C-alpha positions in Angstrom: 19.7 -15.7 -21.3 16.8 -13.5 -22.2 15.5 -10.7 -20.2 11.8 -12.4 -20.2 13.5 -15.8 -18.7 15.5 -13.9 -16.1 12.4 -12.1 -15.0 10.5 -15.4 -14.7 13.2 -16.8 -12.9 13.2 -13.7 -10.2 9.2 -13.9 -10.0 9.7 -17.8 -9.1 12.2 -17.1 -6.3 10.5 -14.1 -4.9 7.3 -16.2 -4.8 9.0 -19.1 -3.1 10.3 -16.6 -0.8 7.2 -15.2 0.4 5.6 -18.7 0.5 8.3 -20.2 2.5 8.3 -17.4 5.1 4.7 -16.8 5.1 5.2 -13.0 3.8 1.9 -11.4 2.9 2.0 -8.6 0.5 2.2 -5.0 1.9 3.8 -6.3 5.4 7.5 -5.8 7.0 9.6 -8.6 7.0 11.7 -9.3 9.9 15.2 -8.6 9.1 16.9 -10.2 12.0 15.0 -13.7 11.2 17.9 -16.3 11.5 16.8 -17.8 8.5 18.0 -14.5 6.7 21.3 -15.5 7.4 23.0 -12.8 4.9 20.6 -10.0 5.3 22.0 -8.3 8.4 25.4 -8.0 6.9 24.2 -7.1 3.7 22.0 -4.4 5.0 24.8 -2.9 7.3 26.8 -2.2 3.9 24.0 -1.0 2.2 23.2 1.5 5.0 26.6 2.4 4.9 26.5 3.1 1.3 23.1 5.2 2.0 25.3 7.6 4.5 28.3 7.9 2.7 27.5 7.9 -1.2 26.7 11.8 -1.1 30.4 12.1 -0.8 31.2 10.6 -3.9 28.5 10.9 -6.4 27.9 13.7 -9.1 25.9 16.5 -8.5 22.7 15.5 -10.2 21.1 19.0 -10.4 23.7 20.5 -12.4 24.6 17.5 -14.5 27.9 16.9 -13.6 28.8 12.9 -14.5 30.7 11.0 -11.6 34.1 9.3 -12.7 33.6 6.1 -14.6 34.9 3.7 -12.1 32.6 5.4 -9.6 29.6 5.2 -11.7 30.6 1.5 -12.6 30.8 0.7 -9.1 27.6 2.2 -7.9 25.7 0.3 -10.6 27.4 -3.0 -9.8 26.3 -2.1 -6.0 22.8 -1.5 -7.3 22.4 -4.4 -9.2 23.8 -6.6 -6.5 21.3 -5.0 -4.2 18.4 -5.6 -6.3 19.3 -9.3 -6.9 19.8 -10.0 -3.0 16.4 -8.0 -2.5 14.6 -9.4 -5.5 11.7 -10.9 -3.0 10.6 -7.5 -2.4 8.9 -7.4 -5.5 6.6 -10.3 -4.5 5.7 -8.6 -1.1 5.1 -5.1 -2.3 2.0 -3.8 -4.0 2.3 -3.2 -7.6 2.7 0.8 -8.5 -0.1 0.0 -11.1 -3.5 -0.5 -10.5 -6.5 -1.2 -12.9 -10.2 -1.2 -11.6 -11.1 -4.3 -10.2 -14.4 -4.7 -11.8 -13.9 -2.5 -15.1 -15.5 -5.4 -17.1 -18.8 -5.5 -15.3 -19.0 -1.5 -15.4 -18.2 -1.3 -18.9 -20.6 -4.3 -20.0 -23.4 -1.7 -19.0 -25.1 -0.3 -22.1 -25.0 3.1 -20.6 -21.4 3.0 -20.0 -19.2 5.5 -22.2 -17.0 2.5 -22.8 -19.5 -0.1 -23.6 -18.8 0.2 -27.6 -15.5 -1.0 -26.8 -16.8 -3.6 -24.6 -19.0 -4.8 -27.4 -16.0 -4.8 -29.7 -14.4 -7.1 -27.1 -17.3 -9.7 -27.0 -17.2 -10.1 -30.8 -13.4 -11.1 -30.6 -12.2 -7.9 -32.4 -9.9 -6.6 -29.8 -8.6 -9.0 -27.1 -8.4 -8.2 -23.3 -5.1 -6.2 -23.4 -6.7 -3.6 -25.9 -9.6 -3.3 -24.1 -7.7 -2.4 -21.0 -5.6 0.1 -22.8 -9.0 1.9 -24.0 -9.4 2.7 -20.3 -8.8 5.9 -19.1 -4.9 6.1 -17.9 -3.7 8.2 -15.3 0.1 8.5 -14.2 1.5 10.3 -11.2 5.7 11.8 -11.2 6.7 13.1 -8.0 9.0 12.4 -4.7 8.4 11.2 -1.4 5.8 13.7 -0.6 3.4 11.6 -3.1 4.7 8.4 -1.7 3.6 6.4 1.6 7.1 7.6 3.1 8.4 8.9 6.3 11.8 8.8 8.2 12.5 6.0 10.8 15.2 4.0 11.5 17.6 3.5 8.5 16.7 -0.3 7.8 12.9 0.3 7.6 13.1 3.7 6.0 15.5 2.1 3.1 12.6 -1.0 3.0 10.0 1.7 2.8 11.6 3.6 0.1 11.7 0.5 -2.1 8.5 -1.1 -1.4 5.9 1.9 -0.4 3.4 2.0 -3.2 -0.2 2.8 -2.8 -1.3 4.0 0.4 -0.8 7.9 -0.6 -3.1 10.7 -1.5 -2.8 9.6 -5.3 -3.0 6.1 -5.3 -5.0 4.1 -2.4 -7.3 0.8 -3.0 -8.2 0.2 0.7 -11.9 0.3 0.8 -11.6 1.0 4.6 -13.2 4.6 5.4 -10.5 5.3 7.7 -8.1 5.0 4.8 -6.7 7.6 2.6 -9.4 8.4 0.1 -7.1 9.0 -3.0 -7.4 10.6 -6.2 -7.6 7.2 -7.8 -10.7 6.3 -5.6 -12.4 9.6 -6.4 -11.6 8.8 -10.0 -13.1 5.5 -9.8 -16.6 6.7 -9.0 -16.4 8.7 -12.5 -15.0 5.7 -14.4 -13.0 2.5 -14.3 -9.5 3.4 -14.8 -5.7 2.1 -14.9 -3.4 4.5 -12.6 0.5 4.1 -12.3 2.7 6.1 -9.8 6.5 6.7 -11.1 7.5 8.8 -8.2 10.4 8.0 -5.7 11.6 8.8 -2.2 14.7 11.5 -3.0 13.7 12.2 -6.6 14.8 15.7 -7.7 14.2 18.1 -10.7 17.9 17.1 -12.6 19.3 17.2 -16.2 18.3 14.8 -18.8 21.8 13.8 -19.1 22.4 13.2 -15.3 22.6 9.8 -13.5 20.7 9.0 -10.0 23.2 8.6 -7.3 23.7 5.2 -5.7 21.4 6.2 -2.7 18.6 6.5 -5.1 19.7 3.6 -7.3 19.8 1.5 -4.1 15.8 2.5 -3.3 15.1 2.2 -7.1 14.1 5.9 -7.3 14.3 8.1 -10.6 14.7 11.5 -10.9 12.3 13.5 -13.3 14.0 12.6 -16.4 13.8 8.8 -15.5 10.4 8.9 -14.4 9.5 10.6 -17.7 11.5 8.1 -19.6 9.6 5.2 -17.9 6.4 7.1 -19.2 7.6 7.2 -22.5 8.8 3.6 -22.7 5.2 2.5 -22.5 3.0 1.9 -25.4 -0.1 3.4 -23.9 0.5 6.7 -23.2 -1.9 8.0 -20.3 -4.5 10.6 -20.6 -3.9 12.2 -17.6 -0.3 13.0 -16.2 0.1 14.5 -12.8 3.6 15.9 -11.5 4.5 17.2 -7.8 8.0 17.2 -7.7 10.9 19.8 -6.7 11.1 19.5 -3.0 14.4 17.8 -2.7 15.7 20.8 -5.0 14.9 23.0 -1.6 18.0 21.7 0.0 19.9 24.8 -1.3 22.9 24.3 1.1 23.8 20.9 -0.1 27.2 21.0 -1.1 28.0 24.7 -0.7 31.0 26.0 0.9 30.5 28.3 4.2 31.7 31.2 1.8 28.9 30.2 -0.6 25.9 30.1 2.3 26.9 33.1 3.4 25.5 34.6 -0.3 22.1 33.0 0.0 20.5 35.4 -2.5 23.1 34.4 -5.5 22.7 30.9 -4.9 18.8 30.9 -4.6 18.6 32.7 -8.1 21.0 30.3 -9.8 19.2 27.0 -8.3 16.0 28.6 -9.6 17.2 29.4 -12.9 18.7 25.7 -13.0 15.4 24.1 -11.7 13.5 25.8 -14.4 15.9 25.0 -17.1 16.0 21.2 -16.0 12.2 20.9 -15.6 11.5 22.5 -18.7 13.9 20.4 -20.9 12.3 17.1 -19.4 8.8 18.1 -19.9 9.1 19.0 -23.5 9.9 15.3 -24.3 6.4 14.6 -22.7 4.6 17.3 -24.6 6.1 16.2 -27.8 4.8 12.7 -27.5 1.4 13.9 -26.1 1.5 16.2 -29.5 1.6 12.7 -31.4 -1.1 10.7 -29.6 -4.5 10.3 -31.2 -6.2 10.5 -28.1 -6.5 13.7 -25.6 -3.7 14.3 -22.9 -3.8 16.7 -20.0 -0.7 17.4 -18.1 -1.0 19.2 -14.6 2.1 20.7 -13.0 1.4 21.1 -9.5 3.5 23.9 -7.5 5.4 22.9 -4.5 4.0 22.9 -1.3 3.9 25.9 1.1 6.9 25.8 2.9 6.0 28.7 5.1 3.5 26.9 6.5 4.6 23.8 6.8 7.8 25.4 9.1 4.8 26.3 11.4 3.7 22.8 12.1 7.1 21.6 12.3 8.0 24.1 15.2 5.0 22.8 17.3 6.3 19.5 16.6 9.7 20.4 17.9 8.5 21.8 20.7 6.3 18.8 21.7 9.2 16.6 20.8 11.4 18.7 23.4 9.0 17.9 26.0 8.8 14.4 25.0 11.1 12.8 23.0 8.9 9.6 22.3 6.9 12.4 20.2 8.0 12.5 16.6 10.5 10.4 17.7 12.7 10.4 14.3 12.4 14.5 14.4 16.1 15.0 13.9 16.4 12.6 10.7 15.2 15.8 8.4 17.9 17.9 9.7 20.6 15.3 9.2 19.5 14.2 5.9 18.3 17.9 4.5 20.5 20.4 5.9 18.5 23.3 4.8 15.7 22.2 7.5 18.4 23.5 10.3 17.3 27.0 11.7 19.9 29.3 9.9 18.9 28.2 6.4 15.0 27.5 7.0 14.2 31.3 5.7 15.8 31.1 2.5 14.3 27.3 1.9 11.0 29.0 2.4 12.0 31.5 0.1 13.4 29.3 -2.5 10.1 27.6 -2.6 8.1 30.5 -3.6 10.8 31.2 -6.3 10.8 27.7 -7.7 6.9 28.4 -7.7 7.2 31.4 -9.7 9.2 29.4 -12.2 7.0 26.8 -12.5 4.0 28.9 -13.6 6.2 31.1 -15.8 7.6 27.8 -17.5 3.9 26.3 -18.1 2.9 29.7 -19.6 5.8 29.7 -21.7 5.6 26.1 -22.9 1.8 26.4 -23.5 2.6 28.5 -26.6 3.9 25.0 -28.1 0.7 23.3 -27.4 -1.7 26.2 -28.9 -2.2 24.5 -32.4 -2.7 21.2 -30.6 -6.2 21.2 -29.3 -6.1 17.4 -27.9 -3.1 18.6 -25.6 -3.9 20.5 -22.3 -1.1 21.8 -20.0 -2.1 23.4 -16.9 -0.1 24.9 -13.6 -1.8 24.6 -10.6 -1.2 25.8 -7.0 -3.9 23.5 -5.5 -1.3 21.7 -3.5 0.7 24.7 -2.7 -2.7 26.0 -0.8 -3.1 23.1 1.4 -2.7 24.4 4.7 0.3 22.5 6.1 0.5 24.9 9.1 -1.9 22.1 10.7 0.1 19.9 13.0 -2.1 16.8 12.2 -1.2 17.1 8.6 2.7 16.1 9.2 3.8 12.7 9.9 3.8 11.8 13.7 7.2 10.1 13.4 9.3 12.4 11.5 7.2 15.7 11.3 8.8 16.0 7.7 6.1 14.3 5.6 2.5 13.8 5.0 0.3 11.9 7.9 -2.6 10.2 6.9 -4.6 13.3 7.1 -2.1 15.0 5.2 -2.5 12.5 2.3 -6.4 13.0 2.6 -6.0 16.7 2.3 -3.9 16.5 -0.5 -6.1 14.1 -2.2 -8.9 16.3 -2.1 -6.9 19.4 -3.2 -5.4 17.7 -5.9 -8.7 16.2 -7.2 -10.4 19.6 -7.3 -7.3 20.9 -9.2 -8.1 18.4 -11.9 -11.4 18.8 -12.3 -10.8 20.9 -15.5 -8.9 18.1 -16.9 -11.5 15.8 -16.1 -14.0 17.8 -18.2 -11.4 18.3 -20.8 -10.6 14.6 -21.2 -14.4 13.8 -20.8 -13.9 11.3 -18.5 -17.1 9.2 -17.6 -18.7 11.3 -20.8 -19.8 9.6 -23.9 -16.8 10.9 -26.5 -18.1 13.4 -29.4 
């Protein structure tokens, strides 16, 4: 059976599911429904794997591979979950968006894209090629770029699989109270195509590493996998934004008590490995950019200011102690990200500063490779690092870990300001010379 045929079957089944149970796009599904007889039991199995899989998986940051039987078992389990949860593709918003009225906008003779529209009207190019000629923007990252936060495991699992858009990079809701995303800000300049490749739990990992079972179950790809997805597309983006590495800050993960007692050497080793892995995967992106006929800008964002974030988290902790209903899933952070615990926080913040130093040095080094390619721009930006996360209203009111809606708005504004040089370089909204 061909892949296209199987895809059609899956889409048909998903649409029938959505129609039969009156599921709306972007709305949660009641997992306890009597009609979904298999779902509660299946979900228990999935959540059990989510909890225990870390004990049997390979270390992704070092690139060590899991034993073959474990790797095969993980892939079979992930494929089974994808099959049984295939309907989530029908009820979740796709991570790729094209400006709705792009045809009307580029049909205006004053539009920089009017020559492309004119070719389309003459029948020289088709609609697909016309869309390909719109500016394309891609986002790579982790859960800080998603509309994600920790809550009860079933809903967190569902959110990790389906929570596209409604974030600082990509939001399409015209409601003034919603996030005013980078995509919407760019739309004021030009019609465009935007795609997000980020995922909850994504890491900067070696190119040869495999995602662990938890990541596979929620369809998360580490940085190498996200870059691979970008490289697979025929239309390479004009602007690529990368904000990833926060999950690499869990420096005590997998360490013995003896190793934890010597944080300095551990942090140095993590930082060196982080730069090596990031640089290795970024080179593939740069190589493709060099070969493109259009201009390409790649923006590497420094990590969030963890020292500032820990101040707001401390405020949330005090409020939660007074009233447990506030920040009701506050403890989820420390359960799944051990470096958030008091003994390890200071070194986690220190590691974040070290990684930002590595990112800046890495970008400077890699810029030497594009010096002779005037159509390629590589930039390090501390724009998101400078967002003041010590403000309590910027962290999520449920887990005090991920950005709130106000946080997403603050990140969107900072990111957009950071990419203004790229907008000028790419001549977005301008008649190309």
